[in-house]
KEKE-913236 format. One line per 10 residues: number of its first residue (from 1); their letters; for each residue x, y, z of C-alpha. Coordinates in steps of 0.5 Angstrom, whole numbers. Example, Ala and Ser with C-alpha at 12.3 -4.5 7.8 and 13.67 -1.06 7.14 Angstrom:
2
1) as) 25/-9/16 | 27/-2/14
END
This chain:
1110
1) mikrksisls) 52/-112/-74 | 48/-116/-80 | 50/-114/-87 | 45/-116/-92 | 47/-116/-100 | 42/-115/-106 | 40/-121/-109 | 35/-123/-114 | 27/-125/-113 | 26/-118/-110
11) fclliaigiv) 30/-121/-103 | 34/-115/-102 | 39/-117/-96 | 43/-124/-95 | 45/-125/-88 | 52/-128/-88 | 52/-133/-83 | 54/-140/-82 | 49/-146/-82 | 49/-153/-79
21) sgvvantpsw) 46/-158/-84 | 42/-164/-81 | 35/-167/-79 | 31/-163/-74 | 29/-168/-68 | 23/-164/-65 | 18/-160/-70 | 13/-155/-68 | 6/-157/-68 | 4/-152/-73
31) whdrnviqsg) 8/-156/-78 | 4/-162/-77 | -3/-158/-76 | -2/-155/-83 | 1/-161/-86 | 8/-158/-87 | 12/-164/-88 | 10/-171/-90 | 9/-176/-84 | 13/-182/-85
41) gptndyaplv) 16/-180/-92 | 23/-181/-93 | 28/-176/-90 | 30/-171/-95 | 34/-166/-91 | 40/-166/-96 | 35/-165/-102 | 36/-158/-106 | 31/-153/-103 | 27/-150/-109
51) qgqlkwmatn) 23/-143/-109 | 16/-147/-108 | 18/-151/-102 | 21/-144/-99 | 14/-141/-101 | 10/-147/-98 | 14/-146/-91 | 13/-139/-91 | 6/-139/-93 | 4/-144/-87
61) aydemeaniy) 8/-140/-82 | 4/-133/-84 | -2/-137/-84 | -1/-139/-77 | 1/-133/-75 | -5/-129/-78 | -9/-135/-74 | -6/-135/-67 | -3/-128/-66 | -7/-121/-65
71) ggagaavsst) -4/-117/-71 | -2/-123/-75 | 5/-124/-78 | 5/-116/-79 | 6/-111/-84 | 13/-113/-86 | 12/-120/-87 | 6/-119/-91 | 9/-113/-96 | 15/-118/-97
81) lapwyilnnd) 12/-124/-99 | 6/-122/-103 | 11/-120/-109 | 15/-126/-108 | 9/-131/-108 | 7/-129/-115 | 13/-130/-119 | 13/-136/-123 | 20/-139/-120 | 18/-145/-116
91) yspvpvgqvk) 23/-150/-119 | 29/-145/-118 | 34/-146/-113 | 34/-142/-106 | 41/-140/-104 | 42/-140/-96 | 42/-133/-96 | 35/-132/-98 | 32/-138/-93 | 36/-134/-88
101) yvsslfydrl) 32/-127/-90 | 25/-130/-91 | 26/-133/-84 | 28/-127/-81 | 22/-123/-82 | 18/-128/-78 | 23/-128/-72 | 23/-121/-72 | 15/-121/-71 | 17/-127/-65
111) ialgvvsnyp) 22/-122/-62 | 17/-116/-62 | 12/-121/-59 | 17/-123/-54 | 17/-131/-56 | 24/-131/-58 | 30/-127/-56 | 34/-127/-62 | 36/-131/-69 | 38/-138/-69
121) wtetvtddrd) 44/-137/-72 | 51/-134/-70 | 53/-127/-73 | 59/-128/-77 | 63/-124/-82 | 60/-125/-89 | 63/-130/-94 | 61/-134/-100 | 57/-139/-97 | 51/-134/-97
131) fapanigqmk) 51/-136/-104 | 51/-143/-104 | 45/-147/-105 | 40/-149/-99 | 38/-156/-98 | 31/-158/-94 | 34/-159/-88 | 37/-152/-87 | 30/-149/-88 | 27/-154/-83
141) nlfnfeipvi) 32/-151/-78 | 31/-144/-79 | 23/-145/-79 | 23/-149/-73 | 20/-145/-68 | 13/-145/-65 | 8/-140/-66 | 4/-139/-60 | -3/-136/-59 | -3/-129/-57
151) pngaptvdag) -10/-126/-57 | -11/-118/-57 | -8/-115/-50 | -12/-109/-47 | -8/-103/-46 | -5/-101/-39 | -7/-94/-37 | -4/-90/-31 | -7/-83/-30 | -1/-81/-25
161) tnqtiilnaa) -1/-80/-18 | -6/-76/-14 | -4/-69/-12 | -5/-63/-9 | -5/-56/-12 | -6/-49/-10 | -11/-44/-12 | -8/-37/-10 | -15/-34/-7 | -11/-28/-5
171) lawtpadiat) -8/-27/-12 | -13/-23/-16 | -15/-24/-23 | -13/-18/-28 | -14/-17/-35 | -6/-19/-36 | -8/-26/-36 | -11/-25/-42 | -9/-23/-49 | -11/-15/-49
181) iawydaseis) -10/-11/-55 | -10/-5/-51 | -11/-3/-44 | -12/4/-41 | -13/5/-34 | -14/12/-31 | -13/10/-24 | -5/9/-25 | -3/16/-25 | 4/14/-27
191) titeiagavs) 1/12/-34 | -2/19/-35 | 2/25/-39 | -1/31/-36 | 1/39/-35 | -3/42/-30 | -8/37/-30 | -9/37/-38 | -8/30/-41 | -4/29/-47
201) qvddksgnaq) -3/22/-47 | -5/15/-43 | 0/10/-44 | -2/3/-46 | -2/-3/-41 | -3/-8/-46 | 5/-8/-48 | 3/-7/-55 | 5/1/-54 | -2/3/-57
211) hiaqttnnwq) -2/9/-53 | -8/14/-53 | -7/21/-54 | -10/28/-55 | -5/33/-58 | -10/39/-58 | -10/43/-52 | -17/45/-51 | -20/38/-53 | -15/35/-47
221) pttgtrtlsg) -19/32/-41 | -17/33/-34 | -14/28/-29 | -14/29/-21 | -21/33/-21 | -26/27/-20 | -25/20/-17 | -30/14/-18 | -29/9/-11 | -23/13/-9
231) lnvldhdgsd) -20/12/-16 | -18/17/-21 | -22/18/-27 | -21/22/-33 | -26/28/-34 | -29/30/-40 | -33/37/-40 | -37/35/-47 | -31/38/-51 | -26/33/-50
241) amfdldfsip) -24/27/-53 | -18/22/-53 | -16/18/-60 | -11/14/-62 | -8/13/-70 | -7/7/-73 | -10/2/-69 | -8/-5/-70 | -14/-9/-72 | -13/-17/-71
251) psgdiscfmv) -15/-20/-78 | -20/-25/-75 | -23/-27/-69 | -28/-24/-64 | -26/-17/-61 | -29/-15/-54 | -29/-8/-51 | -30/-6/-44 | -30/1/-41 | -32/4/-34
261) aaideitnrh) -35/10/-35 | -41/15/-33 | -45/20/-37 | -46/27/-34 | -50/30/-40 | -51/28/-48 | -52/34/-52 | -52/30/-59 | -54/24/-63 | -49/19/-64
271) tsvfatyqpv) -45/21/-59 | -40/15/-57 | -38/12/-51 | -33/9/-55 | -32/8/-63 | -27/5/-68 | -27/8/-74 | -23/7/-81 | -22/13/-85 | -22/9/-92
281) eprgdfqlda) -26/3/-95 | -28/-2/-94 | -31/2/-88 | -34/-3/-82 | -34/3/-77 | -37/1/-70 | -39/5/-64 | -43/4/-58 | -48/11/-58 | -50/15/-53
291) yvdssfmgki) -55/17/-58 | -61/21/-54 | -60/28/-51 | -59/27/-44 | -60/20/-42 | -56/14/-45 | -61/10/-49 | -56/6/-53 | -55/4/-60 | -50/0/-64
301) dvsslgegpt) -48/4/-70 | -44/1/-76 | -43/5/-82 | -45/-1/-87 | -51/-3/-83 | -54/4/-81 | -57/5/-74 | -57/-2/-70 | -62/-4/-65 | -63/0/-59
311) lsdgpfhgps) -61/-3/-53 | -66/-6/-49 | -68/-4/-42 | -66/3/-42 | -64/9/-41 | -58/7/-37 | -54/12/-33 | -47/11/-31 | -42/9/-28 | -43/3/-31
321) iyetvidynt) -39/-2/-35 | -40/-2/-42 | -38/-7/-47 | -39/-10/-54 | -37/-17/-57 | -35/-16/-65 | -35/-23/-69 | -29/-21/-74 | -30/-28/-77 | -37/-28/-79
331) rsnitayidg) -38/-20/-79 | -44/-21/-75 | -46/-22/-68 | -45/-15/-65 | -47/-16/-58 | -47/-11/-53 | -47/-11/-45 | -48/-6/-40 | -46/-8/-33 | -46/-16/-35
341) elrtpdnaic) -53/-16/-37 | -54/-17/-45 | -57/-11/-48 | -58/-13/-55 | -64/-18/-56 | -62/-19/-63 | -55/-20/-67 | -53/-14/-71 | -50/-16/-78 | -44/-12/-80
351) tgkhatnail) -43/-13/-87 | -36/-9/-87 | -30/-10/-83 | -24/-7/-81 | -18/-9/-85 | -12/-8/-82 | -12/-1/-78 | -17/4/-75 | -18/10/-70 | -20/9/-63
361) rlfqnrintn) -24/14/-60 | -27/15/-53 | -33/20/-51 | -33/22/-59 | -37/20/-65 | -33/16/-70 | -33/21/-75 | -36/27/-73 | -31/30/-68 | -36/35/-65
371) rridghwgef) -40/30/-62 | -38/29/-55 | -40/26/-48 | -40/30/-42 | -37/25/-37 | -32/21/-34 | -28/14/-35 | -24/10/-31 | -21/4/-35 | -22/2/-42
381) imcqdvtsem) -20/-6/-45 | -20/-8/-52 | -18/-16/-52 | -19/-22/-57 | -22/-28/-57 | -25/-28/-50 | -30/-33/-48 | -36/-32/-44 | -33/-34/-38 | -27/-29/-39
391) rqkvegylah) -32/-24/-41 | -35/-25/-34 | -28/-25/-31 | -27/-18/-34 | -34/-16/-31 | -32/-18/-25 | -25/-15/-25 | -28/-8/-27 | -34/-8/-22 | -30/-10/-16
401) kwgltdnlpa) -24/-5/-18 | -29/1/-19 | -34/0/-14 | -40/-3/-19 | -42/-10/-16 | -49/-7/-14 | -50/-6/-22 | -48/-14/-24 | -54/-18/-24 | -56/-22/-18
411) dhpyksaapt) -53/-29/-21 | -47/-26/-24 | -41/-31/-22 | -37/-25/-19 | -42/-21/-16 | -40/-23/-9 | -32/-24/-10 | -27/-21/-15 | -24/-27/-20 | -18/-30/-18
421) ssatanldgt) -13/-33/-22 | -14/-41/-23 | -9/-47/-21 | -6/-51/-26 | -4/-59/-25 | 1/-62/-29 | -2/-69/-32 | 3/-74/-33 | -1/-80/-35 | 2/-87/-38
431) vedpnndell) -1/-91/-43 | 2/-98/-46 | -1/-103/-51 | 2/-110/-51 | 1/-111/-58 | 4/-104/-60 | -3/-102/-62 | -4/-94/-64 | -8/-92/-58 | -14/-86/-58
441) tmwshvggpa) -13/-83/-51 | -17/-77/-48 | -18/-74/-41 | -25/-72/-38 | -27/-69/-32 | -31/-74/-27 | -33/-70/-21 | -31/-64/-18 | -34/-57/-16 | -33/-53/-22
451) pvtfanaysv) -31/-54/-29 | -24/-56/-31 | -20/-54/-37 | -15/-58/-41 | -10/-55/-45 | -11/-61/-49 | -15/-67/-47 | -13/-72/-52 | -6/-71/-50 | -3/-76/-45
461) dttadfskvg) 1/-71/-42 | -2/-64/-41 | -5/-59/-36 | -11/-58/-33 | -14/-51/-30 | -18/-51/-24 | -22/-44/-22 | -25/-47/-15 | -23/-50/-9 | -25/-57/-8
471) tyvlrlvasd) -23/-65/-10 | -23/-66/-17 | -23/-73/-20 | -20/-74/-27 | -20/-80/-32 | -15/-82/-37 | -18/-87/-42 | -14/-91/-47 | -17/-95/-53 | -14/-99/-58
481) geykvsdevt) -21/-100/-62 | -23/-107/-58 | -21/-105/-51 | -23/-99/-47 | -19/-98/-41 | -19/-92/-36 | -15/-90/-30 | -17/-84/-25 | -13/-79/-21 | -15/-74/-16
491) itvatnrapf) -13/-67/-16 | -14/-63/-9 | -15/-56/-10 | -13/-52/-4 | -13/-45/-2 | -6/-43/0 | -7/-38/5 | -2/-34/7 | 2/-35/14 | -2/-33/20
501) vdagpdqsvi) 3/-28/23 | 2/-25/30 | 8/-20/32 | 5/-19/39 | 2/-14/43 | 4/-6/42 | 9/-4/47 | 12/2/51 | 19/3/54 | 23/8/58
511) ligngasaqp) 29/11/54 | 34/11/60 | 39/17/59 | 39/23/54 | 45/21/49 | 50/24/54 | 56/20/55 | 59/20/62 | 64/25/61 | 62/33/62
521) tagadiylda) 59/37/56 | 65/38/51 | 69/44/53 | 69/44/60 | 75/48/63 | 75/45/70 | 73/38/72 | 73/36/79 | 70/29/81 | 71/26/87
531) glddglnttw) 70/20/84 | 77/21/80 | 81/23/86 | 84/18/91 | 83/22/97 | 90/21/99 | 93/28/100 | 90/35/102 | 89/37/94 | 83/36/90
541) edslsvwnlt) 86/35/83 | 82/38/77 | 82/33/72 | 84/38/67 | 89/41/71 | 86/48/71 | 84/49/78 | 87/45/84 | 84/46/91 | 87/45/97
551) ldtangvahv) 83/41/102 | 82/43/110 | 83/36/112 | 86/39/119 | 79/41/120 | 75/35/118 | 74/35/111 | 75/28/108 | 74/24/102 | 68/19/102
561) anpgsglpgi) 70/13/97 | 63/11/97 | 58/16/98 | 52/11/97 | 48/15/92 | 43/12/87 | 46/16/82 | 51/12/77 | 55/18/76 | 57/19/83
571) tgaydfpggv) 62/15/85 | 66/19/90 | 65/25/94 | 68/30/99 | 65/31/106 | 65/38/109 | 64/39/116 | 61/46/116 | 61/51/122 | 69/53/121
581) sgaggasgas) 70/60/120 | 75/62/114 | 76/54/113 | 73/47/113 | 73/48/105 | 77/47/99 | 80/53/97 | 83/55/90 | 86/61/86 | 82/67/84
591) fnggwdlqpv) 78/67/78 | 81/74/77 | 85/76/71 | 81/74/65 | 76/69/67 | 72/74/71 | 71/78/65 | 68/73/61 | 61/69/61 | 62/63/65
601) siemwfkpds) 58/57/67 | 59/54/74 | 56/47/75 | 56/43/82 | 53/37/85 | 52/37/92 | 48/33/98 | 46/37/104 | 47/34/111 | 40/37/113
611) taddgqangq) 34/42/111 | 33/45/118 | 35/52/120 | 42/52/121 | 41/59/125 | 45/63/119 | 41/68/116 | 45/68/109 | 46/60/110 | 52/56/108
621) ilfetggssg) 57/57/102 | 57/52/96 | 61/56/92 | 64/63/92 | 69/68/89 | 73/73/92 | 73/80/92 | 68/86/93 | 65/83/86 | 65/76/88
631) lgifyndgai) 59/72/86 | 56/66/90 | 52/60/90 | 49/58/97 | 45/53/101 | 40/56/106 | 35/52/110 | 33/47/104 | 34/53/98 | 39/54/93
641) qvgadttevi) 40/62/93 | 45/66/88 | 48/72/92 | 53/78/91 | 57/82/95 | 52/88/94 | 46/84/95 | 44/79/100 | 40/74/95 | 38/75/88
651) ssfdvssvan) 35/69/87 | 32/63/91 | 29/56/89 | 27/51/94 | 30/44/93 | 28/41/100 | 24/35/96 | 30/33/93 | 35/34/98 | 36/27/100
661) efiqvvltyd) 40/26/94 | 46/29/90 | 43/35/87 | 46/39/80 | 46/46/81 | 48/50/74 | 49/57/74 | 50/61/68 | 52/68/68 | 53/73/62
671) vtgtdefily) 57/79/64 | 59/81/58 | 52/82/55 | 45/82/59 | 49/81/66 | 43/75/66 | 44/69/70 | 40/63/69 | 40/58/75 | 38/50/73
681) vngvladtgn) 37/45/79 | 37/38/76 | 37/40/69 | 31/44/69 | 31/52/69 | 29/54/76 | 30/62/76 | 33/67/72 | 36/74/74 | 41/80/73
691) rsdsdwsgsd) 47/82/77 | 50/89/74 | 57/89/75 | 63/89/70 | 66/82/73 | 64/77/77 | 71/75/81 | 75/79/85 | 83/78/87 | 81/74/93
701) aaalaakgas) 82/66/93 | 75/63/91 | 73/56/94 | 68/51/95 | 64/50/102 | 69/55/105 | 67/61/109 | 71/67/107 | 76/69/112 | 75/76/116
711) nvggrgsgdq) 68/76/113 | 71/77/106 | 67/74/100 | 61/75/96 | 55/75/100 | 52/82/102 | 58/86/106 | 62/80/107 | 60/73/109 | 56/76/114
721) ntdsfegqia) 51/71/117 | 54/65/113 | 57/59/115 | 61/54/111 | 57/48/108 | 56/42/111 | 55/36/107 | 58/33/101 | 60/35/94 | 62/30/89
731) ifrayrdqil) 63/34/82 | 65/41/80 | 65/44/73 | 66/50/70 | 66/53/63 | 70/59/61 | 67/64/56 | 61/59/55 | 54/59/57 | 51/52/57
741) tpaevmanye) 44/51/53 | 38/48/57 | 40/42/53 | 47/42/55 | 45/42/62 | 40/37/61 | 45/32/58 | 50/34/64 | 45/32/69 | 43/25/65
751) siavggdrsa) 50/24/64 | 51/23/72 | 44/22/74 | 43/16/69 | 49/15/66 | 52/13/59 | 49/13/53 | 41/12/53 | 38/6/50 | 32/2/51
761) vvnlkglvsd) 31/-5/49 | 24/-9/47 | 24/-16/47 | 20/-19/41 | 16/-25/41 | 13/-27/34 | 8/-33/33 | 8/-36/26 | 3/-41/23 | 2/-44/16
771) dglpstpgav) -3/-49/13 | 3/-53/10 | 2/-50/3 | 5/-50/-2 | 11/-53/1 | 12/-57/7 | 11/-54/14 | 18/-51/16 | 19/-48/10 | 16/-42/12
781) tsvwsivsgp) 21/-36/13 | 20/-30/17 | 24/-23/18 | 23/-17/22 | 23/-10/20 | 22/-3/22 | 17/0/18 | 17/7/21 | 20/11/27 | 26/15/28
791) pnaviqdvns) 33/12/25 | 38/8/29 | 34/2/32 | 37/-4/31 | 34/-11/31 | 38/-17/34 | 37/-22/29 | 32/-21/24 | 30/-28/22 | 29/-30/29
801) letavtfdql) 21/-30/32 | 24/-29/39 | 29/-23/39 | 30/-16/41 | 31/-9/39 | 35/-3/41 | 32/4/41 | 36/10/42 | 31/16/41 | 24/18/43
811) gtyvlqleag) 18/17/39 | 13/12/36 | 16/6/32 | 12/1/28 | 15/-6/27 | 13/-11/22 | 14/-19/22 | 13/-22/15 | 13/-29/14 | 13/-33/7
821) dgtllgtdql) 11/-40/5 | 15/-39/-2 | 8/-36/-5 | 4/-32/0 | 7/-27/5 | 3/-26/12 | 5/-20/16 | 3/-17/23 | 5/-10/26 | 6/-8/33
831) kvtvkagrgi) 7/-1/35 | 13/1/40 | 13/7/44 | 19/10/47 | 18/15/52 | 22/20/56 | 26/17/62 | 22/17/68 | 29/15/72 | 29/22/73
841) dsdgdgmgdd) 22/24/76 | 24/29/82 | 17/29/84 | 15/22/83 | 9/23/79 | 10/18/74 | 13/24/69 | 20/25/67 | 23/31/69 | 26/32/62
851) wefahgfdpy) 19/31/59 | 16/36/64 | 21/41/63 | 20/41/56 | 12/42/56 | 13/47/62 | 11/43/68 | 14/43/74 | 18/37/76 | 18/38/83
861) nssdagldad) 10/39/83 | 7/32/83 | 0/35/82 | 0/37/75 | 0/29/73 | -7/29/74 | -9/35/70 | -11/36/63 | -7/42/60 | -10/41/53
871) mdgltnlees) -17/39/55 | -17/33/51 | -19/28/56 | -12/25/57 | -9/27/63 | -2/30/63 | 1/23/65 | -3/19/60 | 0/24/55 | 7/22/58
881) dagtnplksd) 5/15/57 | 3/16/50 | 8/20/48 | 3/25/45 | 3/33/46 | 0/35/53 | -1/42/50 | -5/40/43 | -11/35/43 | -9/33/36
891) sdndiipdii) -1/32/36 | 0/30/29 | -5/35/26 | -9/30/22 | -16/32/25 | -17/26/29 | -16/28/37 | -10/24/40 | -15/20/45 | -20/18/39
901) eihrgtdpln) -13/15/36 | -11/11/42 | -18/8/43 | -19/6/36 | -12/3/35 | -8/8/31 | -2/12/32 | -3/19/34 | 4/21/32 | 3/19/25
911) vasvpdaswy) -1/23/20 | -2/17/16 | -5/13/21 | -12/15/21 | -18/11/24 | -24/9/19 | -30/12/19 | -35/10/24 | -41/13/21 | -43/16/14
921) vdasvavsgd) -48/22/12 | -50/24/5 | -56/29/4 | -57/26/-3 | -59/19/-1 | -66/18/-3 | -68/14/4 | -64/14/10 | -60/8/11 | -56/4/17
931) glsasgafkt) -50/9/16 | -45/4/16 | -43/5/9 | -43/11/4 | -48/7/0 | -52/6/6 | -51/13/9 | -56/17/14 | -59/22/11 | -59/27/17
941) iseatvtase) -53/29/21 | -57/28/27 | -58/21/26 | -51/20/26 | -50/24/33 | -55/20/36 | -53/13/34 | -45/15/35 | -42/12/41 | -36/15/44
951) ydiiyvapgq) -29/16/40 | -33/15/33 | -32/19/27 | -37/21/23 | -36/23/15 | -41/28/12 | -41/28/4 | -42/34/0 | -49/37/0 | -54/42/4
961) yaeagdgnin) -57/40/11 | -63/42/14 | -65/38/20 | -72/36/21 | -75/36/28 | -72/41/33 | -67/42/28 | -61/43/33 | -55/38/31 | -53/36/38
971) tlgktivlia) -47/32/40 | -50/30/46 | -43/30/50 | -40/25/46 | -33/25/44 | -34/25/37 | -31/28/30 | -36/30/25 | -32/31/19 | -34/35/12
981) eagpehtivd) -31/31/7 | -31/36/2 | -30/42/6 | -34/48/8 | -35/50/0 | -39/44/-1 | -42/42/6 | -47/47/8 | -52/46/14 | -57/51/13
991) mtlyglrgfe) -63/52/17 | -67/57/13 | -73/52/12 | -74/51/19 | -71/58/22 | -67/54/28 | -60/54/31 | -54/50/27 | -50/46/32 | -51/45/40
1001) lksgenrstv) -45/43/44 | -47/44/52 | -46/37/55 | -39/38/58 | -36/36/51 | -28/37/51 | -23/39/46 | -23/32/43 | -30/33/40 | -29/36/33
1011) lygftindcv) -33/40/28 | -29/40/22 | -30/43/15 | -37/46/15 | -41/52/13 | -46/54/18 | -51/59/14 | -58/62/15 | -59/59/22 | -63/63/27
1021) tiekgggiyi) -65/63/35 | -69/68/39 | -64/66/44 | -56/66/44 | -52/63/39 | -55/63/32 | -50/58/28 | -46/55/34 | -48/55/42 | -43/52/47
1031) nnasptvknc) -45/52/54 | -40/49/59 | -37/45/54 | -30/46/51 | -30/43/44 | -26/44/38 | -29/48/32 | -24/48/26 | -24/50/18 | -31/52/19
1041) visncnaidg) -35/58/16 | -41/61/20 | -45/66/16 | -51/70/16 | -54/67/22 | -58/71/28 | -59/71/35 | -60/75/41 | -53/75/43 | -47/72/39
1051) ggiaitgssk) -50/71/32 | -45/67/29 | -42/63/36 | -45/64/43 | -40/61/49 | -42/61/56 | -41/57/62 | -34/55/64 | -33/53/57 | -26/54/54
1061) pmiencvirn) -27/52/46 | -22/52/41 | -24/56/35 | -18/56/29 | -18/57/22 | -25/59/21 | -29/65/18 | -34/68/22 | -38/73/17 | -44/77/16
1071) ntanrdgggv) -48/75/22 | -52/79/27 | -54/80/34 | -60/83/37 | -56/85/43 | -48/84/43 | -43/80/39 | -45/80/32 | -40/75/30 | -38/72/37
1081) wfggmsaphi) -41/73/44 | -38/70/50 | -40/70/58 | -40/67/64 | -33/64/66 | -32/62/59 | -25/63/56 | -25/61/49 | -18/60/45 | -20/64/38
1091) gqttirnnfa) -14/63/33 | -12/64/26 | -20/66/25 | -23/72/21 | -28/76/24 | -31/81/19 | -38/84/17 | -42/82/23 | -47/87/26 | -49/88/33
1101) sgmgagicge) -55/93/36 | -51/93/42 | -43/92/43 | -38/88/39 | -40/88/32 | -35/83/31 | -33/80/38 | -36/81/45 | -34/79/52 | -38/80/58
END
């Protein structure tokens, strides 16, 4: 470190170093050019140095630098030498330290320019030599440096590397992106405080906690009663208003107010859409006035101004976006817009303004609380310092959210698409100047599809915002006053699209089993399973050690280790030869003495050798108890029969169609109660009956497959005309004091016939692709999830595109594959229908036995697969495949029939999954449109029914419909649904004007053609069916009111031909018939189903004022 000391002559620092004296051999050129030394003169290097000589040397060095170097000698040299030069001390001696200091100023400049790298002396510890007199040679040595020519160098500029940034088009812009003062949104129901629909407060979404309130009960608007574009609004009935006390007002800047509102009626002048009011002076109140009786003409009213200008191009009706901009800087420029269009031709000047707070009032005059608007509003936003571009964004946001885009001007930037958030690029420029000049820098937008907003265009490091996709060129310029240098960078603004996701097609799978284990239902008291017996002795051992049987092996009873069954639960059997009187079977202890006085369930699995006539009238014995009160199960020429000692046959069920495999027979008998027995075959209820007795077993031995000795047993008068069983028996189970339920019987059946716990596995194969933004491809992550369905489904690997899922319950599952690129998510779903197992399909009709049994079909009759039990257009087999209810046309009760949901791709078992409307009808439209949207609706219902295709859905708006032309609304045999959205109270088909019938359904319509929610009133015909006429059709009519209609028969409804319509939850009243059936008439082969329907106050001149059938 160089230490400098204070000296005289204003030179503050002396550097303590050593110097070698001597003659300078090589001198710099500027010495000669400027005659610093005298050529050819005597050498005087050892002569004492005086101040004038040092000044001379320093002056020439300074002038040389000023002449040759851009920027000269520098400020340090100039500021130091100037006061020294004016001192009158030219002949005073110069100390060594002063020479070093003066020369160091020049060396500092040369070092800064890179000419030299250091001082030409070596640093030493300070000593007294700094105070020694200097000589001329020492000065020469220290000023022996060249001063090169260094012109002004141009700055260097680097605008940074080209980059790609993401404009997230999927990220909608909202007012949260700007500085909101207050923000109230009626569509966010969670922000509303209400009791029974009366609103006391709406919370502020701006984060400023300026909640708007109304504590007076009879002034509170209502929520949940009206909507705008499907969103909740607050409804004011003309006596309601909302306000917020002590509303903070910013001290300066523009304040903009936006409100989505619709005005129903105005009854007072100066009724405000919104207003701010200051109760103390200076006033400066403001309000946007509705102003004229029942139509919004619009005025701006400011207290210190009086009535402002009338808004141009009125009147205006809602719903609209009402907005104002108030300039609080100049207290002028009060500007009003409606739906994005300027409505104030001249600026309104406000001479007063709010001080610090005010009261905000909505739908009420700023001062007069009795002047209020009848109407509704959805959203109010107040914000500060909003630019024109931001104002248009708010307009676009509100218009797209509330369905008001048609209101925006044709050239509005957000008419066709809602605003989105911008993309931001970080600009990291670099500028350098070789002369260290102070530089002026600026960024500019050279090219691109839209304007660019710089955070600070004069800062080298800044950010730039982009609002549209495209390629932009930005330029960074640096100037030193002489040179202006620039560099450009390319910014590619791309739209990051969510990953494309394909979860694969919908799938269906059969659930094998029914949740039963391979063991019998809990509680079995006897369990004989030949598969568990080794067959090495004459005893068939009970696994529960209750009823061991002695086998007549001497007469041919033999163990079969592999009976060749296709049922997984049959792993062994005993083969019985038959034809052996009193033997040839397996006998055990009597059930007398306890068991016989209690309810019992007997189950056995057997396979006969033949279904042919065995010559015995009473067949072969499968199971029989002894004694005069014995009970037996018999196999007789392909049928299962239940018999008793006193009755030949008390039940019989044909099993010949399934006799090629082991058959489950279950007999439950409640001896203590009803004496009822129930016979099941292969898990399905086969027959029921009664056997009146006090017990079900005598004291004799009970047996399997054995004819009782001496004709004693449980069939008629002893075992007459019977034989021992010929075939195989694999399993016998008995339940003491238990009556198995149908579910338990089925569980046992499937435990043997299917085996193990039920499960179904579906292989998933998803597909994901991405655009590589914002991260590199491969950074995309994916995950499977189960959105809905019964519990316990398990996905093997949720993060693998190809995986498997296991189900253990019937039902419809929705699975979702989600993929994310770090910013956006892409999703796709597939539906998996887990259907009842067809593994047990006794009649081979494609419908599982358990499913047929559950819905009342015959599992041994294959012809029912092609039938349509609920007449909805789906066969029973198709219903089985879809998992829908074959006895209901609308399994999930969502109005839309199953067949339409299946064809339209929604879930017929999920009430939340409903197809979109196909066509719209609205009687209030001025001109009939194309019917594809609510705004372009058809004017008549007939237009929709004629245009509609199979499986379409027609939504009918509230209104009164009187069809022109032939007047009869005809569904034309199509499977379609007509839904009156607002119900029968508000949707009325009234033919008073034309004197015609209402609806005709006469072309084979089935239960999936639906009329829902209409009032059919004052319709008339000289034929049958004034309100509705149904002929050879079976539609569904629900939630309708048929009133004041007239016909010759069936004033309200006439049904004829082979019709089987479903009429439910309807009211049929005040109808008249000139002959029969004032309310309803049906004839021919028709068989209507009429349920939960009120039929009253109808009149008929003939028979059946309410209902008449022929």
